[in-house]
N, C-alpha and C positions, 0 to 999 in steps of 0.2 A: 169444311171445305179441305180436302186433300187435292192437291196437283197430283195424277194419277196417268198411267200410262193408259191409251183409252184399249191396249189388247189382254187389258187386265178386267175392265168393264165392257160391259153392252148399253149403247145409248139408244132410245129411242125416239124420234122426232127432231123437229130441225135444232141445228145447231149454230149457235153465234159463233162468229170467229174475229178473236182480238186482234191477232197478230202472228208473227213468225221467229221462232228462236230457233238455234241449232237442236239438236235431234239431243245432243247429252248436257242441254242448259239444266245448269242447277239453280232452281228459283226458289230461293231460301227464303227472300221476304214476300213472294207471294204467299207461300206456306204459313207466314208468322204471321198476315194480314188476314187470314183465312174469313174470320168471324166477325170481316167489315166488308166482305167483298163478296161477289156473286160465285156461285160453284165452276169452278175452271177445272179442266184436266188437260193434257197435251195431248194432240193426235198428231203420232208418227208416221213420216215417209222417207225412207233412205235415210239423209242425213241433216234434214229439216223437221220440226217439229210445229205446230202449231198451237196456238192456245186457244182454247176452244171454252163453251158453255152452254147449258139449254138458253134456246130463244126464247126470249122474253113473250107473253099473250099478244096479238096483234094490236091489243089496244094500248099497249105498253112500252114498244119500241119505239114512240119518240118524245118521250119523256125526257123532262131534262132529268130526272133522277135515273134513269137508262142510260142517257149520256154523261154524265158526272160516274157512275157505275164505270162503262165503259173504260174513260179517262183513269182511272184507280186502279183497275186493272194492270193497263199497260205502265202507268208509274211505280207498281210494286213490281215489275218484271222487268223493269231496265236499271232495278236496282246491283242487281246478280249479272245479267248478262244482256249482250245486245236484241235489240228486240225493233221488227217491222212492223211499223204500226198499219192495221187496217182502219180502213175508214167506218164511221160510227154506220152500225149498220148490214153488215154483210152476213147472212144468213145462207146456210146451205142445208138439202134435204137431212143429211146424216154425217156420223162419221167419219165415216168409210169415204164418204164426197168428198172431203176436207183432205182429205190423202191422197185421191185420188185428182181428183179437177181442181184442185188448188196448188198443195206442195208439188206434187211431180209434172205438174202441167205448165208450172211457173219456177222450174226448180233453180235455171241457170242465171232467172234475174234476181230471184231470192237468196241465193248462196253471194251471188256479187254484192247485193246490197248489204248482207250482211259483213261481210268480208270491210265494206267501207265504213259501217256502224262500228266497227271490233275498237273497244277503246275509248269510245265517246259518248258521250251525252247530250242531252239540249238543255242550258238552263236557260230560261226567260228572263231580261229584268223589264221589269214596267218604272217609270219616273213620274212623278206628278209635284207641279209647282205647288209652293204654298201662294195663292193667288195674291193675298193683300202683300205680301214680301214682292213678288214681281211687280204687282203695280207701282208699289212704291220705288223701287229699281227705278223702273221706265218714267215715272214723273220727274226723278233727280236726274235721269240721262238727256231727256228730251225738251228742251226748253221749250219747244212749241206745244207738247202736250199739258205743260205745268199752267204756260198761259192760259192757251183754251177753257182747262179745267178752273182755273180760278175765275176767268169772265163768265163763263156759267153755272156759278157756284149759286148764285144767288136768283139764275133767271127761270122764270116756271117752265115747266116740261113742255111746255107746248108751244112758246115761243122759241126761235133762232133755233131753227131746225137743219137747217144750211150746216150752223156751226157745231150741232151735235153730229150729224154724220160726218164732219170733218175731222172731229174727235176721234169717235170711234175707229173710222179706217186709220187714223195713226196709232191710234191704240194695238187695233189687230195687228198693224205690219210690225211694229216692236216686239209684241209678241212672237209673232213668227223669226225676228231675227235673234231675239233671245233664244226660241226652242233650236234653232238652227245651230248656235252657235254653242251650247250646251249640251244637244246631244249628241255633236263632233266629238266635243271635248270626253263626253261619256265615256263612250267606245273609241275613242284613243287611248284612255288610261288603259283601260281592259285590254287593250290591243297586245300585251305581251305575256296574257294566263290566257288564252283563249284560242283557237283553232283559224274562226271566222266568225261572223257575225252577220245577219240580216237584220229588216226592218220590216215589222207588222203594221197595220192602219193603228191610229193611235185611238182610243177608244172612249175619247174625252177631252173638253176644253181645259185647255192648262194642263195637260199630257205634256210632259216631255220626248217621253221615248217610251216605244214598246218593242223588245229587240231582243229576238232569240239569239244566244250564241249559241256556237259548238265549241266543248271542253273537253278535253282529254280529263278520261276517269283518275288516272293518277294526280292530277294535279284540279280537282275541283276542289279540296279544301283552299288551296291557294287563289283562288277564283273566289272564292266566297269571302276570303280576310281583304280581295282586293276591291269587292263591293261593300264590305264593310267598311271600306277608306274612303272609300266614294261619299257614302253615307255620314262620316263625321265629317267630312268637308264642306259637305253641301248642305246640309241636314237647317242652315237657319232660311234655307230658299226651296227647299224640295226634301221630298220622301220617295224615298225605292221600296220596291216591293220584287222578291227575288222567287220565281215558281222553280220548281226543279228538284231532283235529275228526273226528264222526261225523253221517251225519245226522241231521232234526230229531225223532228216533224220537218222543219222548214230547211234540211240539207239533204235529202236523199235522193233527189233529182237534179238533172244537170251535171257539170263540172265537179269535178274533186273539190270542195268549199275550200275556199283558201281568204286571207282578207288582201282586199283589191289593192 
């Protein structure tokens, strides 16, 4: 795969659009990962360019592999330049339509978004409790939970239903309180090295945080060091997963993102 200007190549058939970049963007990482990505090229119109490629067959458009490929193209492009990501599944009839009906038709909006994304990337931090460690902590901190647990230890499962419901409610509330406290602490610790933060829905039980953070490109290493520090400090209670860099999916709409 080579990223080329569409003026040099003639394309036929439907075109899949991944996102928008500046027309003069140098996408070296996209080139470097070429053998692991779908074929793509740049469609230019004025000072904007669209990352485009052949649309998959109709029965492949909704597959998980295609969705992952879409994300990988965008994540390779963002390494070198601001990218306005398109939602998965944007298809136009041919390359010329991308320039005229997409880039030129929405030029001012895309130009403004690219300026807003300049010098910034999104890093998404996911944090998960060690379930056993958290429950031990809750039992130690909450006398009523400890008492109910001990009382029910040798009671058959089909007995003392009300007490078991009460125990479940107390544990659930304690987990939520711990999550709120820990999530706020994590974000506060990252506040000095990030422009803004958002919160996405939790993906599973005993997840602490699912937080996109907007980071200055030039401070990305500093941000990653801060996450490593978090992992060292909290490693006995939770584990962390950091994703990125990626386009600023969570920060391109609304007001200019800042910490509240």
